[in-house]
N, C-alpha and C positions, 0 to 999 in steps of 0.2 A: 887125497882129494882136496882141492883148494876150496876154502870156504868163501862164498860170495855173500856179502852183507845184503840185507833186505834193501831194495830200492837203489842199489848201486851196481855198477859193472865191476866184476873182478878184473884184475889187470890183464889176464889172458884173453878175456872176451873183448875188452876195450882195444887191445892190440890187434885182434883179428878183424873186428867189425867197426871200430871207431865209435864215437859217441852218437847217441840218437839226437837228431836235431829237429827242432820244432818246425822247420820249413821243409822237412822231407829229406834233407841231406843232399850231398853232391850227386848221389846216384839217381836222383829223381829225373825221369824222362819228361821233358817239357818242350813244347813247340810254340806255345803262346804264353807270354808272361802275364801276370795279373794286371799290368798296365795296357795290355793289348798289343804288345810288341812281338813280332814274329821272330822266333829263334829256330835253331836247327840242331839235329842230333845225328851223330855219325851212323847209328844203327837203325833208328826208327824214323828218319826224315822222310817226308813225302809231300807231294804237291796236292793242293786242294783247289777245285774249281770254285768260282764265285757262287754258282748255283748250289754246290755242295755245302758251302759255308752258310749261305742264307737258309738252307734247309736245316742245318744244325741249330741255327739261331731260332728259327720258327719252332722246331721241336721242343727246345728247352723252354721257350716262353709259354707254349701251350701246356707243356707238362707241369710247369710251375703253377699255371692257372688251375689245372686239375687239382693240384695239391692244396692250394690256398682255398679254393672253393669247397673242397671236401672237408677241410679243417673247419670252415665256417658252418657247413652242414652238420657236422658232429656237434658243434657248440649249440646249434639250434635244435638238437635232439633228433635229427633225421638219420644219423648213423650211430651205431653203438660205440664205435671206436674208429680211429684213423691213424695209420702209421705215416708220418710225414717224410718227405724226401728232400725238403728244402736245403739247398746247398749241394746236393748230389746229382743235379741234373746232367752235368757234363759227363760224369762217370757212366750214367745209365744210357744217355743218348749216344755217346761215342761208342760204347761197346755194343749197344743194341743195333746201331746202323752198320756195324761191321759184320753182322750175321748175314749169311746167305739164307734163302728160303728153306733149304733142306736141313739147316742146322737146327738144333733143339735147345731151348733155354729152360733152365730150372731155377725159378725165382725164390726169394724169401717172401715176405709180406709187404715189401717196400718198393718193389721194382715197377712202379707205375710208369716210369719213362721207358723201360724195356717193353712193357706191355703195349705202350703207345707205338713203339717201333714195329711190333709184331702185328699191328693192325687191330688190336682189341678196342672195342667201344668202351670208353671209360665208365659208362653206366654199368657194365658188367662187373667192374671192380667195386662199384658202390653197392651193388646187390649183395656182394659178399660181406662188406662191412656193415650193411644195414641188417644183415641176418636173414634175408629172404631166400638165400640159396647157399650152396656150398661150392660155388664157382660155376658159373653158367656157360663158360666158353668151352669149346671143344679143343682139347690139346692136340689132337691129330690134325685139325684144320689149321691151327695157328702155329704149331710147333712151339707152344708156350705152355708149360705145365701149370697146374693149379698152384696158387700161393701155398707156401709151406710155413706153418706156424711153429712146428717142432724145430727148435734151433739146430741148424746144421744138417738135418736129415736129407735135404735136397742135394748135398754134395755126393751122398751115396747113390741117389737116384740118377744124378748126372753121369756118374762113373759107370753104373750098371747099364744105362742106356747106351753109353759110348762103347762099352764092351759088346753090346748087342749089334750095333751098326757095323762094328769091326768084323764081327762074325757073319754079317749079312753081305760082306764084300763091298761096303760103301765107303771104304777108306783106302787111300793110296792107289787108286786106279788111274789117276791122271785125268779123269773126266771132271771138269769143274761143275758140271750139272749134277753129278752123282756123289762125289766125295763129300762127306759130311763130318761135323764135329758137334759136341755138346758144350754148353757153358753153364756152370753152376755158380750162382751168386750167393754170397754170405757176407756177414760183417766181421769186424775184428773180434767181437765177443764170441761168435760162433767158432772162430779158429781154435778156441780152447776146448771145444766139444770133441768127444771121442769119435763121433760120426765123421767129422771132417778129416781127422787124422787117419781114420780107417780108410776113407775114400782115397786119400793120398797114397796109402800103401797099395791098395788094389790097382789104382791108376798106374802107379809106377811099375808094379809087378807085371801087368798085362799090357803096358805101353798103350793105354787107352786114349782115344782121341778126345780128350776133355780139357777145357780151360777152366781153371778155378779162379773166379773173379771175386776178390775180397775188397769190399768197400770199407776201408779203414777210416771210419768217421770219428775216431778218437775215443768213442764212448760205448761200452757195452752196458746199455741203460745208464746206470750211475757209476760204473766202474771205469776208471781211466785206462787208456791203453798201456800206460807204464806199468800197471799191475798185472798185465796179461802176458807180456813177453819181454825178455831181456835183450832181444835182438829185433831188428826190423822184420816184419812178418814175411816179406818176400824171400828173405834168406833162409827161412825154414825149408823151402823147397829142396835146397841142396841136400839136406839130411835124408830126404826121401828119394833122391836120385833124379830129379828133373829140374829144369831151370825156373827161376823166379825173376820178376822184374817189378820195380816200383815206378809207377807213373803218377804224374800230377793229376789227381782225380777231378780237379776243377778246370782242367784243360781238355776241351772236347776234341781238339785236333790230336793231341798226344794219346788220349785214351783210345780214339779210333785207330790210330796207327799201330799202337802196341797190341790191341785186341785183334786187329786184322792179321797181324803177323803170327800171333799165337794160334789163332783159329786155323790159319793156313798150314802152320806146322803140324797141327793135329790132323787135319784132313789128309795131309801127305803121308801120315803114318809115323811121324816122329815123336808122338806121345804127348803127355800132358805138360802144361805150363801153369804156374801160379802167377797171377797178376795182383799186385797190391795197389789199388787206386787210393792214393793218399788224399783224403778229403776231410770234411768236417760236417757234422750234423748240426745245422743252424737252428733247427726246431727241437721239439721234444721227441723223445723216443717214440711215444705214441701220445694221443691226446689225454691219456690218464697220467702222464708224467709231468713233473715240474722240474725242469733242468736248472732253475735258479738255485735250487737247494744243494747242488753238488758241483757246479762249475762257475768260473769267474766270468763276469760280463766283459772284462777286457779281452779275453780269448775270443769271445763271439765277435766283438768289434774288430779285432784283428783279422778274423777270417772274412768279415764282410768286405774287406778290401780285396779279397781274392775271389769275389763273386764270379761264378762260371759264365753267367749270362752277360754281365757288364763287360767282361774282357773281350768277348766275341763282338759285342756291339761296338766297342771302341775300335777294334781292328777293322770292322766293316765300314764304319763311318770314316775312319782315317784314310782308307783306301778307296773311298767313293763307291763302295759296293752295295750300299743301301741309301735310301733317301727318306724324306718324311712321308712320301706317298706309301712306301713299303711299310714303314713302322705304323702309320695310321691304319692301314689295311689289316695289319697283324693285330692291332689293338681291337679293332672291330671283330675280327675272327675269335679272339680270346674272350671277348664279352659275349659273343653268341654261344661259344662253348660253355661258358659259365651259366648262362641262362638255360641252356639245354639240360645241364646237370641238375640245376635247381628244380626245374619242372619235372624232369625225368625220374628223379629219385622218389618223388611222391607218387608216381604212377607205377612203381614196381609192385607187383602183386604179392601179397602175403601168401606163403605156401599153405597147403592143407596140412593140418596137424598130423594126419596119417601118412604123409609123404616121408616121414622120418623112417618108415619101414621099407621104403622103396630103395632099390639099388644096393642093398646090403649083401644079398646073396643072389646068384643067378636063379636059384629056385628057393623060395621062402621055406625054411624048415618048419615042421609042425609047431614047435614050441613058440617060434616067433610069430607065426600066423595066429596062434592062440592069444598072444599078447596084443597083437594088432586088433583082433576082433573084440577083445575085452576093452581096449582103449576106445574103439569106435562106439561101443555100447555106452561107455562112460560119457563120451562127448554128446551122444544122442540124448542123454538124460537132461541136458540143459536146453534142448530145443523147446521153444515156446515159453521158457521161463522168463519172468520179468524181474 
């Protein structure tokens, strides 16, 4: 067995895969450069209407406003914590808009842009991070599962659900209104979890109609990607027997095209795909994290030049697809959204302390009922106290 030194590629791996590159490598699918120049790709090229591109731009601007407003609300003590998505807007909007209504998304705790695409009121996200509910949206209504805090667990949920719709006959029928797929979101850190790799095995074994969407933002909290994998993440799919592709996660056009192709492949019954959206977490892991302690400011400045919103704006302006009237109206819309979030979060009702006992079992067992009654008696002892 060849010894591979820590932090280096052995000659056999380098020969097969080539060196990892900071720009994503030559295998990166890209349709829009960081400078806003349109490029083409032999396999994933597609045409976009002006309306579609303006829609992507609006989605990303408003999603970023949700993120920055929520970060500020946490700093003001209105939220217990917040998981930022700054810099990952294109990955989320591009993939989220590629979903059909019947597809089902399984998020982590950072997919605010995908939630936006699925029609969730962002105030419902704030309720979760404020601690007044445990996710107040109806997954059956939105086809968007509750946020998953356990790292990587949602990959199994996505695979299991995909196997279910497969058995329900909602895959490979040729009916675009019926055929469905699932998409499971996770980060590069979660790719090291057993749950994710077990999901890969089940998906491959049963040819499940699932897309694994990994947002490789370079950092598993404070652990750099280089410590997690000796090869690009998308190439791991080959070991499980299904295709993988690396897309520029800061390019909303490419992300949309690649995700649409992978979802359609799944709906047709051709099985799973792993998408590695190569991006960067511009903010902190959560508002409890201080990224300045473990990463270089030069890297952050470098990635600022690849901003997903700026490149789309540059393309739209260069081609006369937006004007000042459009951007001014969008600014007003973003301000109104921010104002609604600031006012709405304070109006979210605190839950009854006894509600913690609700929805645990279909029928409350005697021992839990006894605990509830005891707790109710304890709470009642404070009534009228000064």
